[in-house]
Chimera marker file (.cmm) of the C-alpha trace (Angstrom):
<marker_set name="trace">
<marker id="1" x="0.000" y="0.000" z="0.000" r="1" g="1" b="0" radius="0.5"/>
<marker id="2" x="1.223" y="3.498" z="-0.818" r="1" g="1" b="0" radius="0.5"/>
<marker id="3" x="2.121" y="5.986" z="1.889" r="1" g="1" b="0" radius="0.5"/>
<marker id="4" x="-0.976" y="7.731" z="3.231" r="1" g="1" b="0" radius="0.5"/>
<marker id="5" x="-1.727" y="11.178" z="1.892" r="1" g="1" b="0" radius="0.5"/>
<marker id="6" x="-1.244" y="14.013" z="4.355" r="1" g="1" b="0" radius="0.5"/>
<marker id="7" x="-3.980" y="16.593" z="5.002" r="1" g="1" b="0" radius="0.5"/>
<marker id="8" x="-2.528" y="19.092" z="2.536" r="1" g="1" b="0" radius="0.5"/>
<marker id="9" x="-2.268" y="16.477" z="-0.231" r="1" g="1" b="0" radius="0.5"/>
<marker id="10" x="-5.858" y="15.393" z="0.452" r="1" g="1" b="0" radius="0.5"/>
<marker id="11" x="-7.044" y="18.998" z="0.216" r="1" g="1" b="0" radius="0.5"/>
<marker id="12" x="-5.159" y="19.561" z="-3.037" r="1" g="1" b="0" radius="0.5"/>
<marker id="13" x="-6.661" y="16.411" z="-4.562" r="1" g="1" b="0" radius="0.5"/>
<marker id="14" x="-10.117" y="17.423" z="-3.342" r="1" g="1" b="0" radius="0.5"/>
<marker id="15" x="-9.725" y="20.811" z="-5.021" r="1" g="1" b="0" radius="0.5"/>
<marker id="16" x="-8.647" y="19.120" z="-8.240" r="1" g="1" b="0" radius="0.5"/>
<marker id="17" x="-11.689" y="16.898" z="-8.509" r="1" g="1" b="0" radius="0.5"/>
<marker id="18" x="-13.392" y="19.030" z="-11.162" r="1" g="1" b="0" radius="0.5"/>
<marker id="19" x="-10.633" y="21.290" z="-12.455" r="1" g="1" b="0" radius="0.5"/>
<marker id="20" x="-6.916" y="21.976" z="-12.436" r="1" g="1" b="0" radius="0.5"/>
<marker id="21" x="-5.461" y="23.314" z="-9.192" r="1" g="1" b="0" radius="0.5"/>
<marker id="22" x="-3.693" y="26.644" z="-9.539" r="1" g="1" b="0" radius="0.5"/>
<marker id="23" x="-0.243" y="26.796" z="-7.977" r="1" g="1" b="0" radius="0.5"/>
<marker id="24" x="-1.381" y="29.982" z="-6.213" r="1" g="1" b="0" radius="0.5"/>
<marker id="25" x="-4.304" y="28.029" z="-4.733" r="1" g="1" b="0" radius="0.5"/>
<marker id="26" x="-1.912" y="25.348" z="-3.449" r="1" g="1" b="0" radius="0.5"/>
<marker id="27" x="-0.034" y="28.145" z="-1.684" r="1" g="1" b="0" radius="0.5"/>
<marker id="28" x="-3.325" y="29.232" z="-0.085" r="1" g="1" b="0" radius="0.5"/>
<marker id="29" x="-4.166" y="25.690" z="1.007" r="1" g="1" b="0" radius="0.5"/>
<marker id="30" x="-0.792" y="25.504" z="2.726" r="1" g="1" b="0" radius="0.5"/>
<marker id="31" x="-1.225" y="28.873" z="4.456" r="1" g="1" b="0" radius="0.5"/>
<marker id="32" x="-4.629" y="27.781" z="5.736" r="1" g="1" b="0" radius="0.5"/>
<marker id="33" x="-3.332" y="24.395" z="6.905" r="1" g="1" b="0" radius="0.5"/>
<marker id="34" x="-0.426" y="26.018" z="8.735" r="1" g="1" b="0" radius="0.5"/>
<marker id="35" x="-2.761" y="28.474" z="10.436" r="1" g="1" b="0" radius="0.5"/>
<marker id="36" x="-0.475" y="31.362" z="9.598" r="1" g="1" b="0" radius="0.5"/>
<marker id="37" x="0.571" y="33.480" z="6.690" r="1" g="1" b="0" radius="0.5"/>
<marker id="38" x="3.857" y="32.303" z="5.269" r="1" g="1" b="0" radius="0.5"/>
<marker id="39" x="6.078" y="34.617" z="3.282" r="1" g="1" b="0" radius="0.5"/>
<marker id="40" x="5.640" y="34.211" z="-0.443" r="1" g="1" b="0" radius="0.5"/>
<marker id="41" x="8.992" y="32.425" z="-0.718" r="1" g="1" b="0" radius="0.5"/>
<marker id="42" x="8.010" y="30.016" z="2.086" r="1" g="1" b="0" radius="0.5"/>
<marker id="43" x="4.602" y="29.351" z="0.515" r="1" g="1" b="0" radius="0.5"/>
<marker id="44" x="6.200" y="28.740" z="-2.898" r="1" g="1" b="0" radius="0.5"/>
<marker id="45" x="8.700" y="26.319" z="-1.343" r="1" g="1" b="0" radius="0.5"/>
<marker id="46" x="5.949" y="24.413" z="0.499" r="1" g="1" b="0" radius="0.5"/>
<marker id="47" x="3.680" y="24.355" z="-2.575" r="1" g="1" b="0" radius="0.5"/>
<marker id="48" x="6.586" y="23.138" z="-4.709" r="1" g="1" b="0" radius="0.5"/>
<marker id="49" x="7.214" y="20.288" z="-2.284" r="1" g="1" b="0" radius="0.5"/>
<marker id="50" x="3.559" y="19.274" z="-2.158" r="1" g="1" b="0" radius="0.5"/>
<marker id="51" x="3.058" y="19.432" z="-5.921" r="1" g="1" b="0" radius="0.5"/>
<marker id="52" x="6.229" y="17.484" z="-6.641" r="1" g="1" b="0" radius="0.5"/>
<marker id="53" x="5.328" y="14.856" z="-4.019" r="1" g="1" b="0" radius="0.5"/>
<marker id="54" x="1.960" y="14.254" z="-5.681" r="1" g="1" b="0" radius="0.5"/>
<marker id="55" x="3.651" y="14.012" z="-9.078" r="1" g="1" b="0" radius="0.5"/>
<marker id="56" x="6.272" y="11.575" z="-7.730" r="1" g="1" b="0" radius="0.5"/>
<marker id="57" x="3.482" y="9.337" z="-6.397" r="1" g="1" b="0" radius="0.5"/>
<marker id="58" x="1.859" y="9.337" z="-9.841" r="1" g="1" b="0" radius="0.5"/>
<marker id="59" x="-1.205" y="11.203" z="-8.540" r="1" g="1" b="0" radius="0.5"/>
<marker id="60" x="-0.829" y="14.468" z="-10.430" r="1" g="1" b="0" radius="0.5"/>
<marker id="61" x="0.902" y="16.197" z="-13.305" r="1" g="1" b="0" radius="0.5"/>
<marker id="62" x="2.271" y="19.737" z="-13.386" r="1" g="1" b="0" radius="0.5"/>
<marker id="63" x="1.859" y="21.952" z="-16.406" r="1" g="1" b="0" radius="0.5"/>
<marker id="64" x="0.771" y="25.331" z="-17.666" r="1" g="1" b="0" radius="0.5"/>
<marker id="65" x="-2.607" y="26.752" z="-18.574" r="1" g="1" b="0" radius="0.5"/>
<marker id="66" x="-2.368" y="28.291" z="-22.029" r="1" g="1" b="0" radius="0.5"/>
<marker id="67" x="-5.917" y="29.285" z="-22.916" r="1" g="1" b="0" radius="0.5"/>
<marker id="68" x="-9.590" y="28.849" z="-22.112" r="1" g="1" b="0" radius="0.5"/>
<marker id="69" x="-9.483" y="25.061" z="-22.282" r="1" g="1" b="0" radius="0.5"/>
<marker id="70" x="-5.803" y="24.271" z="-22.728" r="1" g="1" b="0" radius="0.5"/>
<marker id="71" x="-3.636" y="22.664" z="-20.093" r="1" g="1" b="0" radius="0.5"/>
<marker id="72" x="-0.218" y="21.608" z="-21.365" r="1" g="1" b="0" radius="0.5"/>
<marker id="73" x="1.338" y="19.001" z="-19.057" r="1" g="1" b="0" radius="0.5"/>
<marker id="74" x="5.076" y="18.986" z="-18.615" r="1" g="1" b="0" radius="0.5"/>
<marker id="75" x="6.730" y="15.678" z="-19.554" r="1" g="1" b="0" radius="0.5"/>
<marker id="76" x="9.573" y="15.937" z="-17.026" r="1" g="1" b="0" radius="0.5"/>
<marker id="77" x="9.740" y="13.831" z="-13.864" r="1" g="1" b="0" radius="0.5"/>
<marker id="78" x="11.926" y="13.771" z="-10.753" r="1" g="1" b="0" radius="0.5"/>
<marker id="79" x="14.763" y="16.293" z="-10.575" r="1" g="1" b="0" radius="0.5"/>
<marker id="80" x="14.065" y="17.488" z="-14.115" r="1" g="1" b="0" radius="0.5"/>
<marker id="81" x="10.492" y="18.376" z="-13.095" r="1" g="1" b="0" radius="0.5"/>
<marker id="82" x="11.753" y="20.252" z="-10.020" r="1" g="1" b="0" radius="0.5"/>
<marker id="83" x="14.178" y="22.186" z="-12.241" r="1" g="1" b="0" radius="0.5"/>
<marker id="84" x="11.418" y="22.966" z="-14.742" r="1" g="1" b="0" radius="0.5"/>
<marker id="85" x="9.030" y="24.153" z="-12.035" r="1" g="1" b="0" radius="0.5"/>
<marker id="86" x="11.665" y="26.351" z="-10.395" r="1" g="1" b="0" radius="0.5"/>
<marker id="87" x="12.545" y="27.870" z="-13.780" r="1" g="1" b="0" radius="0.5"/>
<marker id="88" x="8.885" y="28.477" z="-14.672" r="1" g="1" b="0" radius="0.5"/>
<marker id="89" x="8.232" y="30.109" z="-11.289" r="1" g="1" b="0" radius="0.5"/>
<marker id="90" x="11.135" y="32.531" z="-11.712" r="1" g="1" b="0" radius="0.5"/>
<marker id="91" x="10.671" y="33.219" z="-15.438" r="1" g="1" b="0" radius="0.5"/>
<marker id="92" x="7.085" y="34.046" z="-16.428" r="1" g="1" b="0" radius="0.5"/>
<marker id="93" x="6.359" y="33.951" z="-20.141" r="1" g="1" b="0" radius="0.5"/>
<marker id="94" x="6.637" y="37.314" z="-21.930" r="1" g="1" b="0" radius="0.5"/>
<marker id="95" x="3.741" y="39.592" z="-21.039" r="1" g="1" b="0" radius="0.5"/>
<marker id="96" x="2.733" y="37.585" z="-17.971" r="1" g="1" b="0" radius="0.5"/>
<marker id="97" x="3.227" y="39.070" z="-14.516" r="1" g="1" b="0" radius="0.5"/>
<marker id="98" x="4.358" y="37.157" z="-11.433" r="1" g="1" b="0" radius="0.5"/>
<marker id="99" x="0.871" y="36.657" z="-9.949" r="1" g="1" b="0" radius="0.5"/>
<marker id="100" x="-0.632" y="35.431" z="-13.235" r="1" g="1" b="0" radius="0.5"/>
<marker id="101" x="2.303" y="33.076" z="-13.538" r="1" g="1" b="0" radius="0.5"/>
<marker id="102" x="1.417" y="31.602" z="-10.131" r="1" g="1" b="0" radius="0.5"/>
<marker id="103" x="-2.134" y="31.080" z="-11.401" r="1" g="1" b="0" radius="0.5"/>
<marker id="104" x="-1.208" y="29.637" z="-14.791" r="1" g="1" b="0" radius="0.5"/>
<marker id="105" x="1.118" y="26.989" z="-13.400" r="1" g="1" b="0" radius="0.5"/>
<marker id="106" x="-1.320" y="24.234" z="-12.493" r="1" g="1" b="0" radius="0.5"/>
<marker id="107" x="-1.593" y="20.754" z="-11.135" r="1" g="1" b="0" radius="0.5"/>
<marker id="108" x="-3.790" y="18.230" z="-12.920" r="1" g="1" b="0" radius="0.5"/>
<marker id="109" x="-5.019" y="15.550" z="-10.521" r="1" g="1" b="0" radius="0.5"/>
<marker id="110" x="-4.897" y="12.191" z="-12.255" r="1" g="1" b="0" radius="0.5"/>
<marker id="111" x="-7.426" y="9.375" z="-11.727" r="1" g="1" b="0" radius="0.5"/>
<marker id="112" x="-4.812" y="7.596" z="-9.594" r="1" g="1" b="0" radius="0.5"/>
<marker id="113" x="-4.831" y="10.567" z="-7.203" r="1" g="1" b="0" radius="0.5"/>
<marker id="114" x="-8.607" y="10.511" z="-6.913" r="1" g="1" b="0" radius="0.5"/>
<marker id="115" x="-8.488" y="6.763" z="-6.329" r="1" g="1" b="0" radius="0.5"/>
<marker id="116" x="-5.837" y="7.095" z="-3.598" r="1" g="1" b="0" radius="0.5"/>
<marker id="117" x="-7.933" y="9.759" z="-1.862" r="1" g="1" b="0" radius="0.5"/>
<marker id="118" x="-11.079" y="7.645" z="-2.115" r="1" g="1" b="0" radius="0.5"/>
<marker id="119" x="-9.333" y="4.544" z="-0.766" r="1" g="1" b="0" radius="0.5"/>
<marker id="120" x="-7.892" y="6.499" z="2.151" r="1" g="1" b="0" radius="0.5"/>
<marker id="121" x="-11.344" y="7.913" z="2.953" r="1" g="1" b="0" radius="0.5"/>
<marker id="122" x="-12.830" y="4.447" z="3.486" r="1" g="1" b="0" radius="0.5"/>
<link id1="1" id2="2" r="1" g="1" b="0" radius="0.2"/>
<link id1="2" id2="3" r="1" g="1" b="0" radius="0.2"/>
<link id1="3" id2="4" r="1" g="1" b="0" radius="0.2"/>
<link id1="4" id2="5" r="1" g="1" b="0" radius="0.2"/>
<link id1="5" id2="6" r="1" g="1" b="0" radius="0.2"/>
<link id1="6" id2="7" r="1" g="1" b="0" radius="0.2"/>
<link id1="7" id2="8" r="1" g="1" b="0" radius="0.2"/>
<link id1="8" id2="9" r="1" g="1" b="0" radius="0.2"/>
<link id1="9" id2="10" r="1" g="1" b="0" radius="0.2"/>
<link id1="10" id2="11" r="1" g="1" b="0" radius="0.2"/>
<link id1="11" id2="12" r="1" g="1" b="0" radius="0.2"/>
<link id1="12" id2="13" r="1" g="1" b="0" radius="0.2"/>
<link id1="13" id2="14" r="1" g="1" b="0" radius="0.2"/>
<link id1="14" id2="15" r="1" g="1" b="0" radius="0.2"/>
<link id1="15" id2="16" r="1" g="1" b="0" radius="0.2"/>
<link id1="16" id2="17" r="1" g="1" b="0" radius="0.2"/>
<link id1="17" id2="18" r="1" g="1" b="0" radius="0.2"/>
<link id1="18" id2="19" r="1" g="1" b="0" radius="0.2"/>
<link id1="19" id2="20" r="1" g="1" b="0" radius="0.2"/>
<link id1="20" id2="21" r="1" g="1" b="0" radius="0.2"/>
<link id1="21" id2="22" r="1" g="1" b="0" radius="0.2"/>
<link id1="22" id2="23" r="1" g="1" b="0" radius="0.2"/>
<link id1="23" id2="24" r="1" g="1" b="0" radius="0.2"/>
<link id1="24" id2="25" r="1" g="1" b="0" radius="0.2"/>
<link id1="25" id2="26" r="1" g="1" b="0" radius="0.2"/>
<link id1="26" id2="27" r="1" g="1" b="0" radius="0.2"/>
<link id1="27" id2="28" r="1" g="1" b="0" radius="0.2"/>
<link id1="28" id2="29" r="1" g="1" b="0" radius="0.2"/>
<link id1="29" id2="30" r="1" g="1" b="0" radius="0.2"/>
<link id1="30" id2="31" r="1" g="1" b="0" radius="0.2"/>
<link id1="31" id2="32" r="1" g="1" b="0" radius="0.2"/>
<link id1="32" id2="33" r="1" g="1" b="0" radius="0.2"/>
<link id1="33" id2="34" r="1" g="1" b="0" radius="0.2"/>
<link id1="34" id2="35" r="1" g="1" b="0" radius="0.2"/>
<link id1="35" id2="36" r="1" g="1" b="0" radius="0.2"/>
<link id1="36" id2="37" r="1" g="1" b="0" radius="0.2"/>
<link id1="37" id2="38" r="1" g="1" b="0" radius="0.2"/>
<link id1="38" id2="39" r="1" g="1" b="0" radius="0.2"/>
<link id1="39" id2="40" r="1" g="1" b="0" radius="0.2"/>
<link id1="40" id2="41" r="1" g="1" b="0" radius="0.2"/>
<link id1="41" id2="42" r="1" g="1" b="0" radius="0.2"/>
<link id1="42" id2="43" r="1" g="1" b="0" radius="0.2"/>
<link id1="43" id2="44" r="1" g="1" b="0" radius="0.2"/>
<link id1="44" id2="45" r="1" g="1" b="0" radius="0.2"/>
<link id1="45" id2="46" r="1" g="1" b="0" radius="0.2"/>
<link id1="46" id2="47" r="1" g="1" b="0" radius="0.2"/>
<link id1="47" id2="48" r="1" g="1" b="0" radius="0.2"/>
<link id1="48" id2="49" r="1" g="1" b="0" radius="0.2"/>
<link id1="49" id2="50" r="1" g="1" b="0" radius="0.2"/>
<link id1="50" id2="51" r="1" g="1" b="0" radius="0.2"/>
<link id1="51" id2="52" r="1" g="1" b="0" radius="0.2"/>
<link id1="52" id2="53" r="1" g="1" b="0" radius="0.2"/>
<link id1="53" id2="54" r="1" g="1" b="0" radius="0.2"/>
<link id1="54" id2="55" r="1" g="1" b="0" radius="0.2"/>
<link id1="55" id2="56" r="1" g="1" b="0" radius="0.2"/>
<link id1="56" id2="57" r="1" g="1" b="0" radius="0.2"/>
<link id1="57" id2="58" r="1" g="1" b="0" radius="0.2"/>
<link id1="58" id2="59" r="1" g="1" b="0" radius="0.2"/>
<link id1="59" id2="60" r="1" g="1" b="0" radius="0.2"/>
<link id1="60" id2="61" r="1" g="1" b="0" radius="0.2"/>
<link id1="61" id2="62" r="1" g="1" b="0" radius="0.2"/>
<link id1="62" id2="63" r="1" g="1" b="0" radius="0.2"/>
<link id1="63" id2="64" r="1" g="1" b="0" radius="0.2"/>
<link id1="64" id2="65" r="1" g="1" b="0" radius="0.2"/>
<link id1="65" id2="66" r="1" g="1" b="0" radius="0.2"/>
<link id1="66" id2="67" r="1" g="1" b="0" radius="0.2"/>
<link id1="67" id2="68" r="1" g="1" b="0" radius="0.2"/>
<link id1="68" id2="69" r="1" g="1" b="0" radius="0.2"/>
<link id1="69" id2="70" r="1" g="1" b="0" radius="0.2"/>
<link id1="70" id2="71" r="1" g="1" b="0" radius="0.2"/>
<link id1="71" id2="72" r="1" g="1" b="0" radius="0.2"/>
<link id1="72" id2="73" r="1" g="1" b="0" radius="0.2"/>
<link id1="73" id2="74" r="1" g="1" b="0" radius="0.2"/>
<link id1="74" id2="75" r="1" g="1" b="0" radius="0.2"/>
<link id1="75" id2="76" r="1" g="1" b="0" radius="0.2"/>
<link id1="76" id2="77" r="1" g="1" b="0" radius="0.2"/>
<link id1="77" id2="78" r="1" g="1" b="0" radius="0.2"/>
<link id1="78" id2="79" r="1" g="1" b="0" radius="0.2"/>
<link id1="79" id2="80" r="1" g="1" b="0" radius="0.2"/>
<link id1="80" id2="81" r="1" g="1" b="0" radius="0.2"/>
<link id1="81" id2="82" r="1" g="1" b="0" radius="0.2"/>
<link id1="82" id2="83" r="1" g="1" b="0" radius="0.2"/>
<link id1="83" id2="84" r="1" g="1" b="0" radius="0.2"/>
<link id1="84" id2="85" r="1" g="1" b="0" radius="0.2"/>
<link id1="85" id2="86" r="1" g="1" b="0" radius="0.2"/>
<link id1="86" id2="87" r="1" g="1" b="0" radius="0.2"/>
<link id1="87" id2="88" r="1" g="1" b="0" radius="0.2"/>
<link id1="88" id2="89" r="1" g="1" b="0" radius="0.2"/>
<link id1="89" id2="90" r="1" g="1" b="0" radius="0.2"/>
<link id1="90" id2="91" r="1" g="1" b="0" radius="0.2"/>
<link id1="91" id2="92" r="1" g="1" b="0" radius="0.2"/>
<link id1="92" id2="93" r="1" g="1" b="0" radius="0.2"/>
<link id1="93" id2="94" r="1" g="1" b="0" radius="0.2"/>
<link id1="94" id2="95" r="1" g="1" b="0" radius="0.2"/>
<link id1="95" id2="96" r="1" g="1" b="0" radius="0.2"/>
<link id1="96" id2="97" r="1" g="1" b="0" radius="0.2"/>
<link id1="97" id2="98" r="1" g="1" b="0" radius="0.2"/>
<link id1="98" id2="99" r="1" g="1" b="0" radius="0.2"/>
<link id1="99" id2="100" r="1" g="1" b="0" radius="0.2"/>
<link id1="100" id2="101" r="1" g="1" b="0" radius="0.2"/>
<link id1="101" id2="102" r="1" g="1" b="0" radius="0.2"/>
<link id1="102" id2="103" r="1" g="1" b="0" radius="0.2"/>
<link id1="103" id2="104" r="1" g="1" b="0" radius="0.2"/>
<link id1="104" id2="105" r="1" g="1" b="0" radius="0.2"/>
<link id1="105" id2="106" r="1" g="1" b="0" radius="0.2"/>
<link id1="106" id2="107" r="1" g="1" b="0" radius="0.2"/>
<link id1="107" id2="108" r="1" g="1" b="0" radius="0.2"/>
<link id1="108" id2="109" r="1" g="1" b="0" radius="0.2"/>
<link id1="109" id2="110" r="1" g="1" b="0" radius="0.2"/>
<link id1="110" id2="111" r="1" g="1" b="0" radius="0.2"/>
<link id1="111" id2="112" r="1" g="1" b="0" radius="0.2"/>
<link id1="112" id2="113" r="1" g="1" b="0" radius="0.2"/>
<link id1="113" id2="114" r="1" g="1" b="0" radius="0.2"/>
<link id1="114" id2="115" r="1" g="1" b="0" radius="0.2"/>
<link id1="115" id2="116" r="1" g="1" b="0" radius="0.2"/>
<link id1="116" id2="117" r="1" g="1" b="0" radius="0.2"/>
<link id1="117" id2="118" r="1" g="1" b="0" radius="0.2"/>
<link id1="118" id2="119" r="1" g="1" b="0" radius="0.2"/>
<link id1="119" id2="120" r="1" g="1" b="0" radius="0.2"/>
<link id1="120" id2="121" r="1" g="1" b="0" radius="0.2"/>
<link id1="121" id2="122" r="1" g="1" b="0" radius="0.2"/>
</marker_set>
């Protein structure tokens, strides 16, 4: 059996049931779970860890929102995915500000993530 999901991972998966989860929203979930307001750098670091953990478990996929219905998943895994995410966080696409960048980087919860959440809820 896989490691149990922590409360933050469960909340992220729950929020991704019907739509992609914005990276900025993951930061908010973490702030709420911690019961305090983290600095932006702390929230980004925590959100990065949570998102990458879900990807490593095969429960989610990181990518970028590119239009009204377009989510482009990133093919990288492991250290390459961490490097890609860190680069994307620090280098918004031309014409995109920092806050929009935090909204357009998204996590797609895969059926395996929903299944893991459902099995843990039993």
